C-alpha positions in Angstrom: -31.6 43.4 -16.4 -31.2 47.0 -17.7 -28.4 47.2 -20.3 -26.5 49.8 -18.2 -26.7 47.6 -15.1 -25.6 44.5 -17.0 -22.5 46.3 -18.4 -21.8 47.8 -15.0 -21.8 44.4 -13.4 -19.5 43.0 -16.0 -17.0 45.9 -15.6 -17.3 46.6 -11.9 -14.3 44.6 -10.8 -12.1 46.1 -13.4 -13.1 49.6 -12.5 -12.5 49.0 -8.7 -9.2 47.4 -9.4 -8.1 50.4 -11.4 -9.2 52.9 -8.7 -7.7 51.0 -5.8 -4.4 50.8 -7.7 -4.6 54.5 -8.3 -5.9 55.9 -5.0 -5.1 53.0 -2.6 -8.5 53.2 -0.8 -11.3 50.6 -1.0 -14.1 52.9 0.1 -13.1 55.6 -2.3 -12.9 53.1 -5.2 -16.3 51.4 -4.4 -18.2 54.7 -3.8 -16.8 56.2 -7.0 -17.7 53.2 -9.0 -21.2 53.3 -7.6 -21.5 57.0 -8.5 -20.3 56.2 -12.0 -23.2 53.8 -12.4 -25.7 56.5 -11.5 -24.2 58.8 -14.1 -24.3 56.0 -16.7 -27.9 55.2 -15.9 -28.7 58.9 -16.5 -26.6 59.5 -19.6 -26.1 56.3 -21.6 -29.8 55.9 -22.8 -29.6 59.5 -24.2 -26.0 59.3 -25.6 -26.2 55.8 -27.0 -29.9 55.1 -27.8 -29.1 52.3 -30.3 -26.6 50.2 -28.3 -27.4 51.3 -24.8 -23.7 51.6 -24.0 -20.5 53.3 -25.3 -18.1 51.4 -27.5 -15.7 50.9 -24.6 -17.9 51.0 -21.4 -15.1 49.9 -19.1 -13.0 52.9 -20.0 -16.0 55.2 -19.8 -16.9 54.0 -16.3 -13.2 54.1 -15.1 -12.8 57.7 -16.3 -16.0 58.8 -14.7 -15.3 56.9 -11.5 -11.8 58.4 -11.3 -13.3 61.9 -11.7 -15.8 61.1 -8.9 -12.9 59.9 -6.7 -11.0 63.1 -7.3 -14.0 65.2 -6.4 -14.4 63.2 -3.2 -10.8 63.6 -2.2 -10.9 67.3 -2.9 -13.7 67.5 -0.3 -11.7 65.8 2.3 -9.2 68.3 3.6 -7.6 65.8 6.0 -6.4 63.7 3.1 -4.1 66.2 1.5 -1.5 63.6 0.4 -4.0 61.5 -1.6 -5.6 64.7 -2.9 -2.3 65.8 -4.4 -1.9 62.3 -5.9 -5.4 62.3 -7.3 -4.8 65.6 -9.1 -2.3 64.0 -11.4 -4.7 62.6 -13.9 -2.1 62.0 -16.5 1.1 60.6 -15.1 4.1 61.1 -17.5 6.2 58.7 -15.5 6.4 55.0 -16.3 3.9 52.7 -14.7 5.0 51.0 -11.5 6.1 47.4 -12.0 3.2 44.9 -11.7 5.2 42.2 -10.2 4.6 38.5 -10.8 0.8 39.0 -11.3 0.4 41.2 -14.3 -3.4 41.0 -14.6 -5.0 44.0 -12.9 -8.0 42.2 -11.5 -6.1 39.0 -10.4 -3.4 41.1 -8.8 -5.9 43.0 -6.6 -7.7 39.7 -5.7 -4.3 38.4 -4.4 -3.9 41.8 -2.6 -7.4 41.7 -1.0 -6.8 38.1 0.2 -4.2 39.3 2.8 -3.7 36.6 5.5 -4.2 39.2 8.2 -8.0 39.0 7.6 -10.3 36.1 8.5 -10.7 33.7 5.6 -14.4 34.3 5.1 -13.9 38.1 5.3 -11.2 37.9 2.7 -13.4 36.0 0.3 -16.5 38.1 0.9 -14.8 41.5 0.5 -13.0 40.4 -2.6 -16.2 39.1 -4.1 -17.9 42.4 -3.5 -15.1 44.6 -4.9 -13.8 42.5 -7.7 -16.3 39.9 -8.6 -19.0 42.5 -9.0 -21.4 40.5 -6.8 -24.0 42.2 -4.7 -24.1 41.7 -0.9 -27.2 39.6 -1.4 -25.5 37.3 -3.9 -22.5 36.9 -1.6 -24.8 36.1 1.4 -26.5 33.5 -0.7 -23.2 31.9 -1.5 -22.3 31.6 2.2 -25.9 30.7 3.2 -26.1 33.5 5.7 -28.6 36.5 6.0 -27.8 39.6 3.9 -27.4 41.8 7.0 -24.8 39.4 8.4 -22.8 39.5 5.3 -23.0 43.3 5.1 -21.6 43.5 8.6 -18.7 41.1 7.7 -17.7 43.2 4.7 -17.9 46.4 6.7 -15.7 44.9 9.5 -13.2 43.7 6.9 -12.9 47.2 5.5 -12.4 48.7 8.9 -9.7 46.2 9.7 -7.9 47.1 6.6 -8.0 50.8 7.5 -7.1 50.2 11.2 -4.3 47.8 10.5 -3.0 50.0 7.6 -2.7 46.9 5.4 -1.0 48.2 2.2 -2.3 47.5 -1.3 1.1 46.5 -2.6 2.0 44.3 -5.5 2.1 40.7 -4.3 5.6 39.2 -4.3 6.0 35.6 -5.5 6.4 34.4 -1.9 2.9 35.9 -1.1 1.0 33.8 -3.6 0.9 30.3 -1.9 -0.4 31.6 1.5 -3.1 33.6 -0.2 -4.0 31.0 -2.8 -6.8 29.2 -0.9 -8.8 32.4 -0.5 -8.1 33.4 -4.1 -9.4 30.1 -5.4 -12.5 30.3 -3.2 -13.2 33.8 -4.7 -12.8 32.6 -8.2 -15.0 29.5 -7.6 -17.8 31.5 -6.0 -17.7 34.0 -8.9 -18.0 31.1 -11.3 -20.9 29.6 -9.4 -22.8 32.9 -9.5 -22.3 32.8 -13.3 -23.3 29.2 -13.5 -26.7 29.9 -11.8 -27.4 33.5 -11.2 -29.1 34.2 -7.8 -30.6 37.5 -9.1 -31.3 39.5 -12.2 -33.0 38.6 -15.5 -30.3 36.2 -16.7 -30.5 32.5 -15.8 -26.7 32.1 -16.3 -24.0 34.7 -16.6 -21.4 33.6 -19.1 -19.4 36.8 -18.5 -18.7 35.6 -14.9 -17.9 32.0 -15.8 -15.6 33.2 -18.6 -13.8 35.6 -16.4 -13.4 33.1 -13.6 -11.9 30.6 -16.1 -9.6 33.2 -17.5 -8.2 34.1 -14.1 -7.8 30.5 -13.0 -5.8 29.9 -16.2 -3.5 32.8 -15.2 -3.1 31.3 -11.7 -2.2 27.9 -13.2 0.5 29.6 -15.3 1.9 31.2 -12.2 1.6 28.1 -10.0 1.7 25.1 -12.4 2.7 22.6 -9.7 -0.4 23.2 -7.5 -2.9 20.3 -8.0 -5.7 22.4 -6.4 -5.4 25.0 -9.2 -5.5 22.2 -11.8 -8.5 20.7 -10.1 -10.4 24.0 -10.0 -9.7 24.7 -13.7 -10.8 21.2 -14.6 -14.0 21.6 -12.6 -14.8 24.9 -14.2 -14.1 23.6 -17.7 -16.3 20.5 -17.3 -19.2 22.5 -15.9 -18.8 25.2 -18.6 -18.8 22.5 -21.3 -22.6 22.0 -20.6 -23.5 25.7 -20.6 -25.2 25.8 -24.0 -27.6 23.0 -23.1 -28.6 24.2 -19.6 -31.4 26.5 -20.6 -34.1 25.8 -23.2 -37.4 27.6 -23.8 -36.8 29.8 -20.9 -36.4 26.9 -18.5 -33.4 25.4 -16.7 -32.6 21.9 -18.0 -31.4 19.5 -15.4 -28.3 17.4 -16.1 -30.1 14.2 -16.9 -32.3 15.9 -19.5 -29.6 17.8 -21.3 -28.7 17.2 -25.0 -25.2 15.7 -24.6 -24.6 16.2 -28.3 -24.5 19.9 -27.5 -21.8 19.7 -24.9 -18.4 21.3 -25.8 -16.1 18.3 -26.4 -13.0 20.4 -26.5 -13.6 21.7 -23.0 -14.4 18.2 -21.8 -11.2 16.8 -23.3 -9.2 19.5 -21.6 -11.0 19.0 -18.3 -10.4 15.2 -18.5 -6.7 15.7 -19.1 -6.4 17.9 -16.1 -8.3 15.3 -14.0 -5.9 12.6 -15.1 -3.0 14.9 -14.2 -4.5 15.3 -10.7 -5.0 11.6 -10.3 -1.4 11.0 -11.1 -0.3 13.4 -8.3 -2.5 11.6 -5.8 -3.0 14.6 -3.6 -6.8 14.9 -3.6 -8.6 18.0 -2.4 -12.1 19.5 -2.7 -11.7 20.9 -6.2 -10.0 17.8 -7.6 -12.7 15.5 -6.3 -15.5 17.7 -7.6 -13.7 17.8 -11.0 -13.5 14.0 -10.9 -17.2 13.8 -10.2 -17.9 16.0 -13.2 -15.6 13.9 -15.3 -17.7 10.9 -14.5 -20.8 12.8 -15.6 -19.3 14.0 -18.8 -17.8 10.6 -19.6 -21.3 9.0 -19.7 -22.8 8.8 -23.2 -26.3 9.1 -21.7 -27.8 9.8 -18.3 -28.6 6.0 -18.0 -24.9 5.2 -18.4 -23.8 7.3 -15.4 -21.6 5.4 -13.0 -23.4 6.4 -9.8 -21.4 4.0 -7.7 -18.2 5.9 -8.6 -19.9 9.2 -8.0 -21.1 8.1 -4.6 -17.5 6.9 -3.7 -16.0 10.2 -4.8 -18.5 12.1 -2.7 -17.7 9.9 0.3 -14.0 10.7 -0.2 -14.9 14.4 -0.4 -16.9 14.2 2.8 -13.8 12.9 4.6 -12.0 16.1 3.5 -15.0 18.5 3.7 -17.7 17.1 6.0 -20.2 19.8 5.1 -24.0 19.4 4.7 -23.7 20.5 1.1 -21.5 17.6 0.3 -23.9 15.3 2.1 -26.8 16.7 0.1 -25.0 16.0 -3.2 -24.0 12.5 -2.1 -27.6 11.8 -1.3 -28.5 12.4 -4.9 -26.1 9.6 -5.9 -27.5 7.4 -3.0 -31.0 7.8 -4.5 -29.8 6.3 -7.7 -28.1 3.4 -6.0 -30.3 2.6 -2.9 -33.6 4.3 -3.7 -35.3 7.6 -2.9 -36.4 6.5 0.6 -32.9 5.9 1.8 -31.7 9.2 0.3 -34.6 11.2 1.7 -33.8 10.0 5.2 -30.3 11.3 4.8 -31.5 14.6 3.3 -34.0 15.2 6.1 -31.2 15.2 8.7 -29.3 18.0 7.0 -29.5 21.6 8.5 -30.2 23.3 5.2 -33.7 24.6 5.5 -32.6 28.0 4.2 -31.0 26.5 1.0 -33.2 26.2 -2.0 -31.4 23.1 -3.4 -32.2 21.2 -0.3 -35.9 21.8 -0.9 -35.6 20.9 -4.6 -33.9 17.6 -3.7 -36.6 16.8 -1.2 -39.3 17.7 -3.7 -37.9 15.3 -6.3 -37.4 12.5 -3.8 -40.9 12.9 -2.4 -42.2 12.9 -6.0 -40.5 9.6 -6.7 -42.1 8.1 -3.5 -45.5 9.2 -4.6 -45.9 11.7 -1.7 -47.3 14.5 -4.0 -48.7 16.8 -1.3 -45.3 16.9 0.5 -43.5 17.3 -2.7 -45.7 20.3 -3.7 -44.8 21.9 -0.3 -41.1 21.4 -0.9 -41.4 22.9 -4.4 -43.2 25.9 -2.8 -40.4 26.3 -0.2 -37.7 26.2 -3.0 -39.6 28.7 -5.1 -39.8 31.1 -2.2 -36.0 31.2 -2.0 -35.0 31.7 -5.6 -34.9 34.6 -8.0 -33.6 32.9 -11.1 -36.2 33.1 -14.0 -35.2 29.8 -15.7 -35.1 27.8 -12.5 -38.4 29.3 -11.4 -40.0 28.3 -14.7 -38.7 24.7 -14.4 -39.7 24.2 -10.8 -43.1 25.7 -11.4 -43.7 23.3 -14.2 -42.5 20.4 -12.2 -44.9 21.3 -9.4 -47.8 21.7 -11.7 -47.3 18.2 -13.1 -47.9 16.6 -9.7 -51.1 14.7 -9.4 
């Protein structure tokens, strides 16, 4: 990915958060941020030939975007009030109180996750504005076509404008009712960093680090919520394996990773949080996923993995979240316990033909059963659905090894 685009993606959420707080308009903020990118693409290579970006790219983008927003508001004569507010570039008055959520980005995430909007619309819109994800990346996360997701985001924006939903600082009482959507946003941002769906990078540590940082803040705000503890544990345990997930330009699957390279401090913190969740005995999706990852990170080698416990945890998760994705992951554990043929029968019943991991799972199971031609076709189907260079390299090699 071009250096300017990489920096922009990292800073996009902060720029939009700043502009929405200042101008109170999503469309103005997003459009101005996009215009700032175009200016950066044109000017940064010339101004900063050695580094490709200014020393403080976030401040540069925010200032440029704010100027673009002011220009736009000047052109819109029917928005005199906002025009006058926009002209005050330097406000000598003290900043308005931030409320219970002091972090700019997290505060706007809570603001965007207003309960007046449908849950999926809340999550999708917030991912676009604050996670820095493209519409295509969000669509991939929801397993829907890009055009469908674009329409959802557009409708969400129109509902905000029509209902005149204010962008106010969330009060403490607002946090619990918005928490589910906020956690969903942070989890999906983390997932995009864990395995990027587009761009040149296989993984995006900037996104995983930011998601973890924000979940830590949420945990500080709501320390008694087990779902927050569970999500933090899940992220930490997955992040502990990050340095071993790519080698030689290829994605390295869990069972092949060098466990000596895993971050033991993150694992210890994650395990402590899982034990805290178990003591509360209020299981939810994040806590169960964290427990599954705790089993994986507790095994000294892939051969030592307690697949029976993992299958039992997935069965418990399916009772809470009976989704085909949960069933797909449980089938991987079933393959280790009952064999590839039993697992393949379960996988083939799932309505996930548009999901690349479904094809990858089928390819691996068919491979184990000696059905090479079918396995090759499944690899081809998976490769047609991905744009991650490291995963592409890994699956291409696996396909080529088939007899």
